[in-house]
N, CA, C and O atoms as a MOPAC input file, in Angstrom:
PM7 MOZYME 1SCF
protein

 N     13.38300 1    24.99600 1   -13.95200 1
 C     12.79700 1    23.97800 1   -13.17900 1
 C     12.01600 1    24.63800 1   -12.01900 1
 O     11.03000 1    24.01100 1   -11.63300 1
 N     12.25400 1    25.60400 1   -11.51100 1
 C     11.68800 1    26.48000 1   -10.42800 1
 C     10.08800 1    27.06300 1   -11.41200 1
 O      8.94600 1    26.80300 1   -11.03100 1
 N     10.34700 1    27.67500 1   -12.38400 1
 C      9.05100 1    27.70800 1   -12.97700 1
 C      8.13200 1    26.77700 1   -13.26600 1
 O      6.95600 1    27.13900 1   -13.26200 1
 N      8.39700 1    25.63900 1   -13.52200 1
 C      7.67100 1    24.37600 1   -14.04600 1
 C      7.03000 1    23.99500 1   -12.76300 1
 O      5.87500 1    23.58200 1   -12.86500 1
 N      7.59200 1    24.05500 1   -11.47900 1
 C      7.01800 1    23.95100 1   -10.16000 1
 C      5.99000 1    24.79600 1    -9.59000 1
 O      4.87400 1    24.57600 1    -9.12000 1
 N      6.68400 1    25.80500 1    -9.76800 1
 C      5.37300 1    26.89900 1    -9.30800 1
 C      4.26400 1    26.79300 1   -10.31000 1
 O      3.12100 1    26.98300 1    -9.89200 1
 N      4.47300 1    26.47600 1   -11.75300 1
 C      3.19400 1    26.21700 1   -12.39600 1
 C      2.28000 1    25.01300 1   -11.82800 1
 O      1.05100 1    25.06200 1   -11.86400 1
 N      2.91500 1    24.07100 1   -11.37000 1
 C      2.21900 1    22.98000 1   -10.78700 1
 C      1.52900 1    23.19300 1    -9.50300 1
 O      0.57500 1    22.53100 1    -9.09400 1
 N      2.13000 1    24.22700 1    -8.87700 1
 C      1.39500 1    25.07700 1    -7.67000 1
 C      0.07100 1    25.48400 1    -7.97900 1
 O     -0.83300 1    25.22900 1    -7.18400 1
 N     -0.18500 1    26.18500 1    -9.21300 1
 C     -1.17400 1    26.52100 1    -9.66600 1
 C     -2.29700 1    25.63200 1    -9.59900 1
 O     -3.35200 1    26.01600 1    -9.09300 1
 N     -2.16000 1    24.46200 1   -10.07300 1
 C     -3.28300 1    23.46200 1   -10.48300 1
 C     -3.13500 1    22.49500 1    -9.08500 1
 O     -2.81600 1    21.30700 1    -9.12500 1
 N     -3.41800 1    23.21600 1    -7.91000 1
 C     -3.54700 1    22.52200 1    -6.72500 1
 C     -4.91800 1    22.16200 1    -6.44600 1
 O     -5.55200 1    22.97400 1    -7.12000 1
 N     -5.92400 1    21.26300 1    -5.72000 1
 C     -6.99600 1    21.25200 1    -5.19700 1
 C     -7.53900 1    22.46100 1    -4.08300 1
 O     -6.66600 1    22.64700 1    -3.23500 1
 N     -8.31200 1    23.01000 1    -3.94800 1
 C     -8.56700 1    23.71100 1    -3.03800 1
 C    -10.06800 1    23.14300 1    -2.32500 1
 O    -10.24800 1    21.92500 1    -2.28900 1
 N    -10.86300 1    23.84600 1    -1.90500 1
 C    -12.09400 1    23.71400 1    -1.09200 1
 C    -13.28600 1    23.49100 1    -1.99000 1
 O    -13.78900 1    24.50200 1    -2.48200 1
 N    -13.84600 1    22.24100 1    -2.29400 1
 C    -15.29000 1    22.39200 1    -2.96000 1
 C    -16.27900 1    22.93800 1    -2.07400 1
 O    -16.40700 1    22.89300 1    -0.85000 1
 N    -17.08200 1    23.57100 1    -3.18400 1
 C    -18.36300 1    24.30200 1    -1.98500 1
 C    -18.05800 1    25.49500 1    -1.55800 1
 O    -18.96900 1    26.16300 1    -1.07000 1
 N    -16.98100 1    25.94500 1    -1.61900 1
 C    -16.60800 1    27.42100 1    -1.43600 1
 C    -16.06800 1    28.03100 1    -2.34500 1
 O    -16.56400 1    27.69500 1    -3.42100 1
 N    -15.05700 1    28.98800 1    -2.47500 1
 C    -14.54300 1    29.73400 1    -3.36900 1
 C    -13.79600 1    28.93100 1    -4.24700 1
 O    -13.09000 1    28.14600 1    -3.61200 1
 N    -13.67500 1    28.82000 1    -5.54400 1
 C    -13.08100 1    28.12200 1    -6.34700 1
 C    -11.49200 1    28.08000 1    -6.30800 1
 O    -10.84800 1    27.29400 1    -7.00300 1
 N    -10.95300 1    28.93600 1    -5.49100 1
 C     -9.42900 1    29.11600 1    -5.06400 1
 C     -9.42100 1    29.34100 1    -3.66400 1
 O    -10.20200 1    29.94700 1    -2.93000 1
 N     -8.22000 1    28.63300 1    -3.42300 1
 C     -7.88800 1    28.83700 1    -1.71800 1
 C     -6.26500 1    29.65200 1    -2.00400 1
 O     -5.64300 1    29.35200 1    -3.02300 1
 N     -5.82600 1    30.43400 1    -1.24800 1
 C     -4.64500 1    31.22700 1    -1.41400 1
 C     -3.90900 1    31.59700 1    -0.08300 1
 O     -4.60300 1    31.99200 1     0.85300 1
 N     -2.86800 1    31.52000 1     0.03300 1
 C     -2.00800 1    31.98200 1     1.14500 1
 C     -0.72000 1    31.52100 1     1.66100 1
 O     -0.18600 1    30.81900 1     0.80300 1
 N     -0.01200 1    31.62800 1     2.70000 1
 C      0.92400 1    31.08000 1     3.09400 1
 C      0.78700 1    29.44200 1     3.26700 1
 O     -0.02900 1    28.87800 1     3.99600 1
 N      1.76200 1    28.82100 1     2.43800 1
 C      1.51900 1    27.49300 1     2.27500 1
 C      2.54100 1    26.67700 1     3.47400 1
 O      3.64800 1    27.18300 1     3.65900 1
 N      2.22300 1    25.61200 1     4.15800 1
 C      3.18100 1    24.89800 1     4.89000 1
 C      3.20100 1    23.34800 1     4.25800 1
 O      2.20400 1    22.71000 1     3.92000 1
 N      4.84100 1    22.82900 1     4.17300 1
 C      4.71100 1    21.84800 1     3.46000 1
 C      4.41300 1    20.59100 1     4.20300 1
 O      5.14200 1    20.44000 1     5.18400 1
 N      3.39700 1    19.49700 1     3.96600 1
 C      3.14000 1    18.39200 1     4.75300 1
 C      4.16000 1    17.30900 1     4.26600 1
 O      4.75600 1    16.75300 1     5.18900 1
 N      4.51400 1    16.85300 1     2.86000 1
 C      5.24100 1    16.26800 1     2.61800 1
 C      5.48400 1    16.66500 1     0.95600 1
 O      5.06300 1    17.70400 1     0.44600 1
 N      6.23600 1    15.63400 1     0.25700 1
 C      6.56000 1    16.09500 1    -1.44700 1
 C      5.32600 1    16.48900 1    -2.21900 1
 O      5.35600 1    17.24300 1    -3.19100 1
 N      4.34600 1    15.98600 1    -1.77400 1
 C      3.06600 1    16.01600 1    -2.60700 1
 C      1.85200 1    16.66600 1    -1.85200 1
 O      0.80200 1    16.75300 1    -2.48900 1
 N      1.88100 1    17.06800 1    -0.73600 1
 C      1.12000 1    17.86900 1     0.02100 1
 C      1.11500 1    18.77800 1     1.03500 1
 O      1.56800 1    18.52600 1     2.15200 1
 N      0.49600 1    20.11000 1     0.62900 1
 C      0.71700 1    21.37200 1     1.63500 1
 C     -0.50900 1    21.53600 1     2.38600 1
 O     -1.43400 1    20.75800 1     2.15200 1
 N     -0.65200 1    22.52100 1     3.33200 1
 C     -1.66600 1    23.01600 1     3.92600 1
 C     -1.77500 1    24.54900 1     4.05400 1
 O     -0.84600 1    25.17800 1     4.55800 1
 N     -2.83900 1    25.13600 1     3.62900 1
 C     -3.09900 1    26.33600 1     3.78100 1
 C     -4.33900 1    26.60900 1     4.61000 1
 O     -5.47500 1    26.25900 1     4.29000 1
 N     -3.95600 1    27.36600 1     5.86700 1
 C     -4.66300 1    27.20300 1     6.95200 1
 C     -5.05800 1    26.07900 1     7.42700 1
 O     -4.19700 1    25.23500 1     7.67400 1
 N     -6.55600 1    25.76400 1     7.69100 1
 C     -6.83800 1    24.27800 1     8.00500 1
 C     -7.12000 1    23.18400 1     6.86800 1
 O     -7.59200 1    22.05800 1     7.02900 1
 N     -6.72200 1    23.78500 1     5.70900 1
 C     -6.92500 1    22.96400 1     4.49800 1
 C     -5.88500 1    22.01000 1     4.19600 1
 O     -4.83100 1    22.57400 1     3.90300 1
 N     -5.83700 1    20.80200 1     4.17400 1
 C     -4.86900 1    19.98900 1     3.50300 1
 C     -4.95400 1    19.81000 1     2.04100 1
 O     -6.04300 1    19.38900 1     1.65100 1
 N     -4.05500 1    20.03200 1     1.14100 1
 C     -4.37300 1    20.50800 1    -0.12000 1
 C     -3.12500 1    19.27300 1    -1.09600 1
 O     -1.90500 1    19.39300 1    -0.98600 1
 N     -3.62400 1    18.46100 1    -1.75200 1
 C     -2.69700 1    17.39200 1    -2.45700 1
 C     -2.39400 1    17.74900 1    -3.75700 1
 O     -3.35000 1    17.83600 1    -4.52800 1
 N     -1.29600 1    17.97300 1    -4.17500 1
 C     -0.79100 1    18.42400 1    -5.31200 1
 C     -1.48900 1    17.47700 1    -6.49100 1
 O     -1.40300 1    16.25000 1    -6.44800 1
 N     -2.02500 1    18.02300 1    -7.30200 1
 C     -2.68700 1    17.11700 1    -8.44500 1
 C     -1.66800 1    16.95300 1    -9.48400 1
 O     -0.96400 1    17.77600 1   -10.06900 1
 N     -1.79300 1    15.38700 1    -9.58300 1
 C     -0.63600 1    14.67100 1   -10.63000 1
 C      0.59900 1    14.39200 1   -10.00700 1
 O      1.44000 1    13.74000 1   -10.62700 1
 N      0.82700 1    14.81000 1    -8.83500 1
 C      2.12900 1    14.45300 1    -8.28700 1
 C      1.92500 1    13.04100 1    -7.27600 1
 O      0.94400 1    12.71600 1    -6.60700 1
 N      3.04300 1    12.46000 1    -7.42100 1
 C      3.02700 1    11.16400 1    -6.25800 1
 C      4.61000 1    11.12400 1    -5.83200 1
 O      5.48300 1    10.44400 1    -6.37200 1
 N      4.74400 1    11.94200 1    -4.82700 1
 C      6.06900 1    11.87000 1    -3.95300 1
 C      6.24100 1    10.89200 1    -3.06900 1
 O      5.17800 1    10.37400 1    -2.72700 1
 N      7.18500 1    10.45900 1    -2.58200 1
 C      7.52200 1     9.52900 1    -1.49700 1
 C      6.82400 1    10.10600 1    -0.25900 1
 O      6.88000 1    11.28600 1     0.08500 1
 N      6.15700 1     9.11700 1     0.36800 1
 C      5.80500 1     9.89100 1     1.69200 1
 C      7.16900 1    10.19400 1     2.89400 1
 O      8.22000 1     9.55600 1     2.94400 1
 N      6.86300 1    11.05800 1     3.56100 1
 C      7.87600 1    12.03500 1     4.25500 1
 C      8.90600 1    11.07200 1     5.01200 1
 O     10.05400 1    11.43800 1     5.26300 1
 N      8.35800 1     9.69800 1     5.38800 1
 C      9.37100 1     8.86300 1     6.11400 1
 C      9.89400 1     7.88200 1     5.25800 1
 O     10.69400 1     7.08700 1     5.75000 1
 N      9.54800 1     7.76800 1     3.87600 1
 C      9.99600 1     6.75700 1     3.22300 1
 C     11.61200 1     6.73400 1     2.82000 1
 O     12.15700 1     7.79000 1     2.49700 1
 N     12.31700 1     5.53900 1     2.85100 1
 C     13.34900 1     5.39100 1     2.37700 1
 C     13.44500 1     4.86600 1     1.06700 1
 O     12.78100 1     3.84400 1     0.89400 1
 N     14.16000 1     5.32800 1    -0.01200 1
 C     14.48300 1     4.60800 1    -1.16600 1
 C     15.76500 1     3.94300 1    -1.21300 1
 O     16.62700 1     4.10900 1    -0.35000 1
 N     15.93900 1     2.90500 1    -2.60300 1
 C     17.15300 1     2.11800 1    -2.55300 1
 C     17.81100 1     2.82400 1    -3.98200 1
 O     17.29600 1     2.89100 1    -5.09800 1
 N     18.73000 1     3.16700 1    -3.65900 1
 C     19.86100 1     3.25600 1    -4.74500 1
 C     20.73800 1     2.62100 1    -4.75900 1
 O     20.88500 1     1.70900 1    -3.94500 1
 N     21.87800 1     2.99600 1    -5.99400 1
 C     22.98000 1     2.12400 1    -6.17300 1
 C     24.17500 1     2.52900 1    -5.03700 1
 O     25.16700 1     1.81600 1    -4.88800 1
 N     23.94800 1     3.75200 1    -4.26600 1
 C     24.62500 1     3.64800 1    -3.31600 1
 C     24.13300 1     3.18100 1    -1.80600 1
 O     24.85900 1     3.24800 1    -0.81400 1
 N     22.71300 1     2.67400 1    -1.80800 1
 C     22.24300 1     2.13500 1    -0.73300 1
 C     21.00600 1     2.99700 1    -0.49800 1
 O     20.58600 1     3.82100 1    -1.31000 1
 N     20.41200 1     2.70300 1     0.80300 1
 C     19.30200 1     3.46200 1     0.95500 1
 C     19.32900 1     4.87600 1     1.41700 1
 O     20.22800 1     5.17200 1     2.20400 1
 N     18.42300 1     5.86200 1     1.02600 1
 C     18.66700 1     7.17600 1     1.25000 1
 C     17.09000 1     7.55700 1     1.56100 1
 O     16.16800 1     6.88600 1     1.09800 1
 N     16.86300 1     8.88400 1     2.52300 1
 C     15.83800 1     9.24900 1     2.56900 1
 C     15.15900 1    10.14100 1     1.46200 1
 O     15.27000 1    11.36000 1     1.59500 1
 N     14.65200 1     9.77600 1     0.66900 1
 C     14.22000 1    10.14400 1    -0.37200 1
 C     12.68600 1    11.03700 1    -0.16300 1
 O     12.34500 1    11.99600 1    -0.85600 1
 N     11.86100 1    10.40600 1     1.02900 1
 C     10.65400 1    11.23500 1     1.17600 1
 C     10.84900 1    12.38400 1     2.02600 1
 O     10.00000 1    13.27400 1     2.07200 1
 N     11.97500 1    12.42500 1     2.74100 1
 C     12.39300 1    13.66200 1     3.29700 1
 C     12.90500 1    14.74200 1     2.36700 1
 O     12.72100 1    15.95700 1     2.43500 1
 N     13.62400 1    13.99500 1     1.43900 1
 C     14.32900 1    14.80600 1     0.29200 1
 C     13.25600 1    15.72900 1    -0.54600 1
 O     13.35300 1    16.93700 1    -0.76300 1
 N     12.21100 1    14.84200 1    -0.95800 1
 C     11.03900 1    15.42300 1    -1.92300 1
 C     10.19500 1    16.36100 1    -0.99700 1
 O      9.53500 1    17.25000 1    -1.53500 1
 N     10.17500 1    16.19100 1     0.57800 1
 C      9.67900 1    17.41400 1     1.20300 1
 C     10.38000 1    18.44300 1     1.10200 1
 O      9.76300 1    19.35400 1     0.55000 1
 N     11.49800 1    18.71800 1     1.42400 1
 C     12.63400 1    19.81500 1     1.45700 1
 C     12.53400 1    20.35600 1     0.25300 1
 O     12.52500 1    21.58500 1     0.17300 1
 N     12.43300 1    19.50500 1    -0.99500 1
 C     12.36500 1    20.21400 1    -2.23400 1
 C     11.41000 1    20.95700 1    -2.62800 1
 O     11.58800 1    21.97300 1    -3.29800 1
 N     10.18000 1    20.48600 1    -2.21500 1
 C      8.99800 1    21.03400 1    -2.12300 1
 C      9.02500 1    22.59400 1    -1.50400 1
 O      8.90200 1    23.64500 1    -2.13300 1
 N      9.23500 1    22.39000 1     0.00400 1
 C      9.41300 1    23.69100 1     0.67800 1
 C     10.30500 1    24.73000 1    -0.01700 1
 O     10.04000 1    25.93200 1    -0.01000 1
 N     11.42800 1    24.16800 1    -0.64700 1
 C     12.55700 1    25.23000 1    -1.37200 1
 C     11.81800 1    25.77500 1    -2.74600 1
 O     12.19000 1    26.76500 1    -3.37600 1
 N     10.79800 1    25.00800 1    -3.05300 1
 C     10.36500 1    25.76200 1    -4.41000 1
 C      9.31800 1    26.56300 1    -3.69500 1
 O      9.23100 1    27.76400 1    -3.94900 1
 N      8.60200 1    26.06400 1    -2.91600 1
 C      7.57200 1    27.32400 1    -2.52500 1
 C      8.17200 1    28.47600 1    -2.04600 1
 O      7.70200 1    29.57700 1    -2.33400 1
 N      9.37000 1    28.32800 1    -1.19300 1
 C     10.19000 1    29.46300 1    -0.66400 1
 C      9.32600 1    30.58200 1     0.22000 1
 O      9.79300 1    31.72000 1     0.19100 1
 N      8.58200 1    30.45700 1     0.70100 1
 C      7.89100 1    31.25300 1     1.65500 1
 C      6.95100 1    32.16800 1     0.91900 1
 O      6.51200 1    33.17400 1     1.47500 1
 N      6.63800 1    31.85700 1    -0.28000 1
 C      5.89500 1    32.70000 1    -1.55100 1
 C      4.33500 1    32.34000 1    -0.84000 1
 O      4.29800 1    31.48000 1     0.04000 1
 N      3.03000 1    33.06100 1    -1.27900 1
 C      1.92100 1    32.77900 1    -1.36400 1
 C      1.91600 1    32.07900 1    -2.32000 1
 O      2.62800 1    32.20700 1    -3.31600 1
 N      0.92100 1    31.07500 1    -2.06900 1
 C      0.36800 1    29.95300 1    -2.80700 1
 C     -1.23800 1    30.02000 1    -3.12400 1
 O     -2.15900 1    30.11200 1    -2.31200 1
 N     -1.29800 1    29.93800 1    -4.71600 1
 C     -2.88500 1    29.86400 1    -5.01500 1
 C     -3.15300 1    28.62800 1    -5.71200 1
 O     -2.56500 1    28.26400 1    -6.73000 1
 N     -4.30500 1    27.84000 1    -4.96200 1
 C     -4.54900 1    26.66000 1    -5.39300 1
 C     -6.01000 1    26.61200 1    -6.20400 1
 O     -6.90000 1    27.30900 1    -5.71800 1
 N     -6.27600 1    25.95200 1    -7.23200 1
 C     -7.75100 1    25.74100 1    -8.03600 1
 C     -8.10700 1    24.66400 1    -7.63100 1
 O     -7.30700 1    23.72800 1    -7.62200 1
 N     -9.36200 1    24.51900 1    -7.20300 1
 C    -10.11700 1    23.21400 1    -6.69300 1
 C    -10.35300 1    22.12500 1    -7.98900 1
 O    -11.10800 1    22.40300 1    -8.92200 1
 N     -9.73600 1    21.08700 1    -7.92000 1
 C    -10.12400 1    20.13500 1    -8.81000 1
 C    -11.32900 1    19.09000 1    -8.04600 1
 O    -12.54100 1    19.19300 1    -8.23400 1
 N    -10.76500 1    18.24300 1    -7.29500 1
 C    -11.43100 1    17.26000 1    -6.34400 1
 C    -11.18800 1    16.75500 1    -5.18300 1
 O    -10.00000 1    16.83700 1    -4.87100 1
 N    -11.89000 1    16.24300 1    -4.39000 1
 C    -11.17000 1    15.72100 1    -3.06500 1
 C    -10.77400 1    14.28400 1    -3.38700 1
 O    -11.50900 1    13.56800 1    -4.06800 1
 N     -9.55500 1    13.84500 1    -2.87200 1
 C     -9.30900 1    12.51700 1    -2.70400 1
 C     -9.59000 1    11.54100 1    -1.62200 1
 O    -10.21000 1    11.95100 1    -0.64100 1
 N     -9.26000 1    10.45100 1    -1.66900 1
 C    -10.00000 1     9.27200 1    -0.73400 1
 C     -9.48600 1    10.04600 1     0.60800 1
 O    -10.35800 1     9.95300 1     1.47100 1
 N     -8.51700 1    10.67100 1     0.99200 1
 C     -8.26800 1    11.24400 1     2.31500 1
 C     -8.62800 1    12.50600 1     2.49600 1
 O     -8.05600 1    13.13300 1     3.38900 1
 N     -9.52800 1    13.07900 1     1.79100 1
 C    -10.39600 1    14.38900 1     1.88400 1
 C     -9.39000 1    15.44500 1     1.90300 1
 O     -9.48500 1    16.32300 1     2.76100 1
 N     -8.47900 1    15.46100 1     1.09200 1
 C     -7.54800 1    16.54500 1     0.95700 1
 C     -8.19000 1    17.00000 1    -0.59400 1
 O     -7.71000 1    17.95400 1    -1.20500 1

């Protein structure tokens, strides 16, 4: 699973009009968004719950957004991330 997640990180969006890639230490914003330097980068093809989102399960409500954020942080684990530009989204990520 870790290899799959790391492979997904390789298909992130970077800065259009600049180099085709952006790389460096990633800060996790939520389960589908990171920041490298001043650039917010949305994971392509991933739609994770918002960081403050609650989900309902058979055992009741749980902090699924917080869990998604933590799991992305565990998968990145302080390693440098390289992102390849695809396109900007509606939030300029």
